[in-house]
Short mmCIF file of the C-alpha atoms (twelve columns), coordinates in Angstrom:
data_MODEL
# 
_entry.id   MODEL 
# 
loop_
_atom_site.group_PDB 
_atom_site.id 
_atom_site.type_symbol 
_atom_site.label_atom_id 
_atom_site.label_alt_id 
_atom_site.label_comp_id 
_atom_site.label_asym_id 
_atom_site.label_seq_id 
_atom_site.Cartn_x 
_atom_site.Cartn_y 
_atom_site.Cartn_z 
_atom_site.pdbx_PDB_model_num 
ATOM 1   C CA . MET A 1   1.049   -11.764 -49.953 1 
ATOM 2   C CA . GLY A 2   0.821   -15.239 -48.139 1 
ATOM 3   C CA . SER A 3   1.461   -18.287 -50.202 1 
ATOM 4   C CA . LYS A 4   -0.862  -21.138 -49.860 1 
ATOM 5   C CA . THR A 5   1.716   -23.014 -47.600 1 
ATOM 6   C CA . ASP A 6   1.898   -20.208 -44.829 1 
ATOM 7   C CA . PRO A 7   0.327   -21.442 -41.700 1 
ATOM 8   C CA . LEU A 8   -2.889  -20.070 -40.814 1 
ATOM 9   C CA . LEU A 9   -2.023  -16.804 -38.610 1 
ATOM 10  C CA . ILE A 10  -4.378  -16.792 -35.169 1 
ATOM 11  C CA . VAL A 11  -4.191  -13.021 -33.660 1 
ATOM 12  C CA . CYS A 12  -5.266  -11.808 -30.376 1 
ATOM 13  C CA . VAL A 13  -4.467  -7.973  -28.910 1 
ATOM 14  C CA . LEU A 14  -3.782  -7.072  -25.341 1 
ATOM 15  C CA . LYS A 15  -3.592  -3.409  -24.997 1 
ATOM 16  C CA . SER A 16  -2.584  -2.598  -20.892 1 
ATOM 17  C CA . GLY A 17  -4.559  -0.779  -18.712 1 
ATOM 18  C CA . GLY A 18  -7.833  -2.550  -19.411 1 
ATOM 19  C CA . ASP A 19  -9.624  -5.877  -17.815 1 
ATOM 20  C CA . TYR A 20  -7.424  -8.198  -19.322 1 
ATOM 21  C CA . THR A 21  -3.944  -9.889  -18.638 1 
ATOM 22  C CA . ALA A 22  -1.554  -12.126 -20.023 1 
ATOM 23  C CA . ASP A 23  -3.651  -15.001 -18.590 1 
ATOM 24  C CA . TYR A 24  -6.236  -14.527 -21.026 1 
ATOM 25  C CA . VAL A 25  -3.885  -14.701 -23.626 1 
ATOM 26  C CA . ARG A 26  -2.432  -17.616 -22.341 1 
ATOM 27  C CA . ILE A 27  -6.081  -19.643 -21.938 1 
ATOM 28  C CA . LEU A 28  -7.069  -18.339 -25.305 1 
ATOM 29  C CA . ARG A 29  -3.638  -19.378 -26.905 1 
ATOM 30  C CA . ASP A 30  -3.909  -23.183 -25.347 1 
ATOM 31  C CA . GLY A 31  -7.798  -23.302 -26.307 1 
ATOM 32  C CA . VAL A 32  -6.507  -22.893 -30.386 1 
ATOM 33  C CA . ALA A 33  -3.656  -25.184 -29.648 1 
ATOM 34  C CA . LYS A 34  -6.106  -27.796 -28.399 1 
ATOM 35  C CA . ASN A 35  -8.422  -27.732 -31.203 1 
ATOM 36  C CA . LEU A 36  -6.831  -26.339 -34.317 1 
ATOM 37  C CA . THR A 37  -4.815  -29.620 -35.915 1 
ATOM 38  C CA . ILE A 38  -3.797  -27.940 -39.202 1 
ATOM 39  C CA . PRO A 39  -0.243  -25.676 -39.017 1 
ATOM 40  C CA . HIS A 40  -0.706  -22.269 -37.633 1 
ATOM 41  C CA . ARG A 41  0.739   -19.331 -35.580 1 
ATOM 42  C CA . PHE A 42  -0.284  -17.816 -32.505 1 
ATOM 43  C CA . VAL A 43  0.662   -13.780 -31.838 1 
ATOM 44  C CA . CYS A 44  -0.503  -11.227 -29.669 1 
ATOM 45  C CA . LEU A 45  -0.267  -7.626  -30.611 1 
ATOM 46  C CA . SER A 46  0.724   -6.188  -26.940 1 
ATOM 47  C CA . ASP A 47  2.617   -3.610  -25.735 1 
ATOM 48  C CA . VAL A 48  3.340   -5.389  -22.628 1 
ATOM 49  C CA . GLU A 49  4.902   -8.976  -22.391 1 
ATOM 50  C CA . VAL A 50  2.669   -12.146 -23.133 1 
ATOM 51  C CA . PRO A 51  3.171   -15.939 -23.265 1 
ATOM 52  C CA . CYS A 52  3.599   -16.356 -26.996 1 
ATOM 53  C CA . GLU A 53  5.148   -14.550 -30.008 1 
ATOM 54  C CA . ARG A 54  4.543   -10.688 -29.258 1 
ATOM 55  C CA . ILE A 55  3.744   -7.986  -32.536 1 
ATOM 56  C CA . PRO A 56  4.474   -5.188  -30.418 1 
ATOM 57  C CA . LEU A 57  1.836   -2.468  -30.866 1 
ATOM 58  C CA . ARG A 58  2.819   0.851   -32.728 1 
ATOM 59  C CA . HIS A 59  0.206   3.137   -31.219 1 
ATOM 60  C CA . ASN A 60  -1.314  4.077   -28.287 1 
ATOM 61  C CA . TRP A 61  -4.711  3.605   -29.424 1 
ATOM 62  C CA . PRO A 62  -7.259  3.391   -26.355 1 
ATOM 63  C CA . GLY A 63  -8.958  0.224   -25.227 1 
ATOM 64  C CA . TRP A 64  -10.296 -1.807  -28.583 1 
ATOM 65  C CA . TRP A 65  -9.098  0.722   -30.768 1 
ATOM 66  C CA . SER A 66  -5.844  -0.940  -30.458 1 
ATOM 67  C CA . LYS A 67  -7.879  -4.111  -32.482 1 
ATOM 68  C CA . ILE A 68  -7.298  -1.618  -35.651 1 
ATOM 69  C CA . GLU A 69  -3.790  -2.321  -35.990 1 
ATOM 70  C CA . VAL A 70  -4.548  -6.317  -36.560 1 
ATOM 71  C CA . PHE A 71  -5.247  -4.769  -40.111 1 
ATOM 72  C CA . ARG A 72  -1.562  -3.371  -40.547 1 
ATOM 73  C CA . GLU A 73  0.069   -4.786  -43.711 1 
ATOM 74  C CA . ASP A 74  3.129   -6.387  -41.689 1 
ATOM 75  C CA . VAL A 75  0.367   -8.207  -39.624 1 
ATOM 76  C CA . VAL A 76  -2.080  -9.824  -42.133 1 
ATOM 77  C CA . SER A 77  -0.384  -11.276 -45.147 1 
ATOM 78  C CA . GLY A 78  -2.492  -14.264 -46.069 1 
ATOM 79  C CA . PRO A 79  -5.441  -16.402 -44.085 1 
ATOM 80  C CA . THR A 80  -5.453  -15.171 -40.621 1 
ATOM 81  C CA . LEU A 81  -8.252  -15.499 -37.946 1 
ATOM 82  C CA . TYR A 82  -8.383  -12.861 -35.112 1 
ATOM 83  C CA . LEU A 83  -10.251 -13.547 -31.811 1 
ATOM 84  C CA . ASP A 84  -11.083 -11.200 -28.854 1 
ATOM 85  C CA . LEU A 85  -9.469  -12.416 -25.928 1 
ATOM 86  C CA . ASP A 86  -12.783 -13.248 -23.555 1 
ATOM 87  C CA . THR A 87  -13.075 -16.214 -26.585 1 
ATOM 88  C CA . ILE A 88  -13.516 -19.769 -25.663 1 
ATOM 89  C CA . VAL A 89  -12.673 -22.443 -27.882 1 
ATOM 90  C CA . LEU A 90  -14.593 -25.275 -27.373 1 
ATOM 91  C CA . LYS A 91  -13.769 -28.042 -30.143 1 
ATOM 92  C CA . ASN A 92  -11.935 -28.216 -33.293 1 
ATOM 93  C CA . ILE A 93  -12.310 -24.919 -35.194 1 
ATOM 94  C CA . ASP A 94  -10.221 -26.687 -38.258 1 
ATOM 95  C CA . GLN A 95  -13.319 -25.319 -40.822 1 
ATOM 96  C CA . ILE A 96  -12.443 -22.049 -40.305 1 
ATOM 97  C CA . ALA A 97  -9.790  -22.313 -42.680 1 
ATOM 98  C CA . SER A 98  -12.394 -23.051 -45.337 1 
ATOM 99  C CA . ILE A 99  -14.604 -19.652 -45.318 1 
ATOM 100 C CA . PRO A 100 -13.975 -18.138 -48.821 1 
ATOM 101 C CA . TYR A 101 -15.003 -14.645 -48.083 1 
ATOM 102 C CA . ASP A 102 -11.941 -12.254 -48.418 1 
ATOM 103 C CA . PHE A 103 -12.966 -10.946 -45.029 1 
ATOM 104 C CA . ALA A 104 -15.966 -11.597 -42.540 1 
ATOM 105 C CA . MET A 105 -17.242 -10.435 -39.200 1 
ATOM 106 C CA . LEU A 106 -19.816 -11.665 -36.754 1 
ATOM 107 C CA . ASP A 107 -23.468 -10.917 -37.405 1 
ATOM 108 C CA . VAL A 108 -25.030 -9.101  -34.846 1 
ATOM 109 C CA . LEU A 109 -28.701 -8.428  -36.477 1 
ATOM 110 C CA . GLU A 110 -29.550 -9.483  -40.185 1 
ATOM 111 C CA . GLY A 111 -30.038 -6.848  -42.194 1 
ATOM 112 C CA . THR A 112 -28.126 -4.205  -40.275 1 
ATOM 113 C CA . LYS A 113 -24.762 -3.239  -41.747 1 
ATOM 114 C CA . CYS A 114 -22.620 -3.137  -38.686 1 
ATOM 115 C CA . CYS A 115 -21.246 -6.077  -37.648 1 
ATOM 116 C CA . HIS A 116 -19.446 -7.736  -34.539 1 
ATOM 117 C CA . SER A 117 -15.951 -7.702  -34.500 1 
ATOM 118 C CA . GLY A 118 -14.867 -10.050 -31.535 1 
ATOM 119 C CA . LEU A 119 -14.069 -12.476 -34.080 1 
ATOM 120 C CA . LEU A 120 -12.585 -11.191 -37.595 1 
ATOM 121 C CA . TRP A 121 -11.891 -13.563 -40.619 1 
ATOM 122 C CA . PHE A 122 -8.940  -12.417 -43.561 1 
ATOM 123 C CA . ARG A 123 -8.305  -14.598 -46.377 1 
ATOM 124 C CA . SER A 124 -6.591  -11.499 -47.842 1 
ATOM 125 C CA . PRO A 125 -4.869  -8.144  -46.525 1 
ATOM 126 C CA . GLN A 126 -7.221  -5.415  -45.789 1 
ATOM 127 C CA . PRO A 127 -4.953  -2.811  -45.044 1 
ATOM 128 C CA . HIS A 128 -6.998  0.533   -46.068 1 
ATOM 129 C CA . VAL A 129 -9.041  0.147   -42.430 1 
ATOM 130 C CA . TYR A 130 -5.763  0.769   -40.733 1 
ATOM 131 C CA . GLU A 131 -4.859  3.201   -43.053 1 
ATOM 132 C CA . LYS A 132 -7.724  5.112   -43.038 1 
ATOM 133 C CA . PHE A 133 -7.708  5.378   -39.063 1 
ATOM 134 C CA . LYS A 134 -4.049  5.948   -38.740 1 
ATOM 135 C CA . GLU A 135 -5.100  9.133   -40.723 1 
ATOM 136 C CA . ALA A 136 -7.033  10.763  -37.998 1 
ATOM 137 C CA . PRO A 137 -7.439  8.341   -35.018 1 
ATOM 138 C CA . GLU A 138 -9.090  11.242  -32.904 1 
ATOM 139 C CA . LYS A 139 -11.449 12.095  -34.997 1 
ATOM 140 C CA . PHE A 140 -12.767 8.992   -35.647 1 
ATOM 141 C CA . ILE A 141 -12.437 7.593   -31.972 1 
ATOM 142 C CA . GLN A 142 -14.569 10.965  -31.214 1 
ATOM 143 C CA . PHE A 143 -17.054 10.328  -34.060 1 
ATOM 144 C CA . HIS A 144 -17.937 7.227   -33.101 1 
ATOM 145 C CA . GLU A 145 -18.303 8.362   -29.115 1 
ATOM 146 C CA . GLU A 146 -20.545 10.878  -30.116 1 
ATOM 147 C CA . ASN A 147 -22.693 8.892   -32.637 1 
ATOM 148 C CA . ALA A 148 -22.842 5.574   -30.439 1 
ATOM 149 C CA . ASN A 149 -26.409 3.844   -31.115 1 
ATOM 150 C CA . ASN A 150 -26.541 0.557   -30.127 1 
ATOM 151 C CA . TRP A 151 -24.417 -2.157  -31.836 1 
ATOM 152 C CA . TYR A 152 -23.241 0.669   -33.908 1 
ATOM 153 C CA . HIS A 153 -20.138 1.851   -31.873 1 
ATOM 154 C CA . GLY A 154 -16.186 1.471   -31.245 1 
ATOM 155 C CA . ASP A 155 -14.144 -0.440  -33.812 1 
ATOM 156 C CA . GLN A 156 -16.768 -2.660  -35.105 1 
ATOM 157 C CA . ALA A 157 -18.668 0.433   -36.034 1 
ATOM 158 C CA . PHE A 158 -15.636 2.194   -37.607 1 
ATOM 159 C CA . ILE A 159 -14.499 -1.221  -39.378 1 
ATOM 160 C CA . SER A 160 -18.178 -1.756  -40.472 1 
ATOM 161 C CA . ASP A 161 -18.231 1.574   -42.283 1 
ATOM 162 C CA . CYS A 162 -15.005 0.973   -44.201 1 
ATOM 163 C CA . PHE A 163 -16.770 -1.671  -46.338 1 
ATOM 164 C CA . HIS A 164 -19.521 -1.547  -48.492 1 
ATOM 165 C CA . ARG A 165 -20.743 -5.216  -47.618 1 
ATOM 166 C CA . ILE A 166 -19.136 -7.767  -45.322 1 
ATOM 167 C CA . LYS A 167 -19.796 -11.007 -45.286 1 
ATOM 168 C CA . LYS A 168 -20.941 -12.622 -42.179 1 
ATOM 169 C CA . ILE A 169 -18.789 -15.810 -40.627 1 
ATOM 170 C CA . HIS A 170 -22.296 -17.649 -40.073 1 
ATOM 171 C CA . GLN A 171 -23.165 -17.640 -43.870 1 
ATOM 172 C CA . ALA A 172 -20.165 -20.076 -44.198 1 
ATOM 173 C CA . LEU A 173 -20.432 -21.783 -40.647 1 
ATOM 174 C CA . PRO A 174 -23.986 -21.721 -39.109 1 
ATOM 175 C CA . LYS A 175 -23.856 -21.994 -35.574 1 
ATOM 176 C CA . PHE A 176 -19.682 -22.222 -35.631 1 
ATOM 177 C CA . VAL A 177 -19.489 -19.215 -33.490 1 
ATOM 178 C CA . ARG A 178 -22.088 -18.587 -30.669 1 
ATOM 179 C CA . SER A 179 -22.541 -15.665 -27.905 1 
ATOM 180 C CA . TYR A 180 -22.460 -16.378 -24.479 1 
ATOM 181 C CA . LYS A 181 -25.014 -13.974 -23.685 1 
ATOM 182 C CA . TYR A 182 -27.238 -13.735 -26.918 1 
ATOM 183 C CA . HIS A 183 -27.564 -17.092 -27.205 1 
ATOM 184 C CA . SER A 184 -28.152 -18.035 -23.681 1 
ATOM 185 C CA . LEU A 185 -25.185 -20.358 -22.880 1 
ATOM 186 C CA . GLU A 186 -25.312 -19.999 -19.370 1 
ATOM 187 C CA . GLU A 187 -26.041 -23.318 -18.265 1 
ATOM 188 C CA . LYS A 188 -25.059 -25.091 -21.405 1 
ATOM 189 C CA . PRO A 189 -22.153 -24.359 -24.346 1 
ATOM 190 C CA . GLN A 190 -23.032 -24.509 -28.101 1 
ATOM 191 C CA . GLY A 191 -20.935 -24.423 -31.352 1 
ATOM 192 C CA . HIS A 192 -17.201 -24.532 -31.652 1 
ATOM 193 C CA . ILE A 193 -16.303 -20.948 -30.109 1 
ATOM 194 C CA . VAL A 194 -18.281 -18.815 -27.944 1 
ATOM 195 C CA . CYS A 195 -17.951 -15.020 -27.662 1 
ATOM 196 C CA . PHE A 196 -18.427 -12.825 -24.847 1 
ATOM 197 C CA . GLY A 197 -18.587 -9.479  -25.949 1 
ATOM 198 C CA . GLY A 198 -18.434 -7.351  -22.714 1 
ATOM 199 C CA . LYS A 199 -19.344 -8.263  -18.890 1 
ATOM 200 C CA . PRO A 200 -19.415 -10.925 -17.276 1 
ATOM 201 C CA . ARG A 201 -16.073 -11.800 -18.258 1 
ATOM 202 C CA . PRO A 202 -14.809 -15.161 -18.627 1 
ATOM 203 C CA . HIS A 203 -12.739 -15.119 -15.314 1 
ATOM 204 C CA . GLN A 204 -15.953 -13.544 -13.290 1 
ATOM 205 C CA . ILE A 205 -18.216 -16.716 -14.008 1 
ATOM 206 C CA . LYS A 206 -18.163 -19.737 -11.142 1 
ATOM 207 C CA . ASP A 207 -19.854 -22.764 -10.775 1 
ATOM 208 C CA . THR A 208 -20.556 -23.213 -14.503 1 
ATOM 209 C CA . TRP A 209 -19.197 -24.884 -17.952 1 
ATOM 210 C CA . VAL A 210 -17.162 -21.694 -18.182 1 
ATOM 211 C CA . GLU A 211 -14.712 -22.851 -15.557 1 
ATOM 212 C CA . LYS A 212 -13.626 -26.317 -17.345 1 
ATOM 213 C CA . TYR A 213 -12.224 -24.209 -20.009 1 
ATOM 214 C CA . TRP A 214 -11.323 -21.191 -18.298 1 
ATOM 215 C CA . ARG A 215 -8.317  -22.312 -16.842 1 
# 
């Protein structure tokens, strides 16, 4: 377990072969550095070289399933914020460290068990997620491919199923994290963090506020 003096850990994941490049890691790293004044450590789990401290991925799990490795015991030891690569940090995010929950995810719809995994908050390790998945990754991937239903799909469905109840980040920090698509932010940004969650990717958006931050 981490001590109270440990810096806040900021984690992202870059798995080769997808839409993302090391430029996404660099831009996210710089956005965090500009908008987080408390001591922190920025790392990326990856199977390629990245412009920050790298923690090697252990498995060749495809696509978003590599995110499950964030739950490894050697990654999370204390307060940790996971951010998807297609995330833009707009302004100061120091408040994120005040979230009191042991684990929290983004809300999808009120009253639904499945949460969005674009941002994950840990106050303490949750290694049971990784341990369960690594026992039979092919089985879980196949199950969630065959039973995908709207937001219930992929890694976020598996993670959600690993908990009886999950706290939502907005319960601690209302309107702190916003969705580019679902909060209609095409013309004007809102909140402190903007999540994209699919296409368009930030680098595909031209002549809007996104370009101010995506460089």
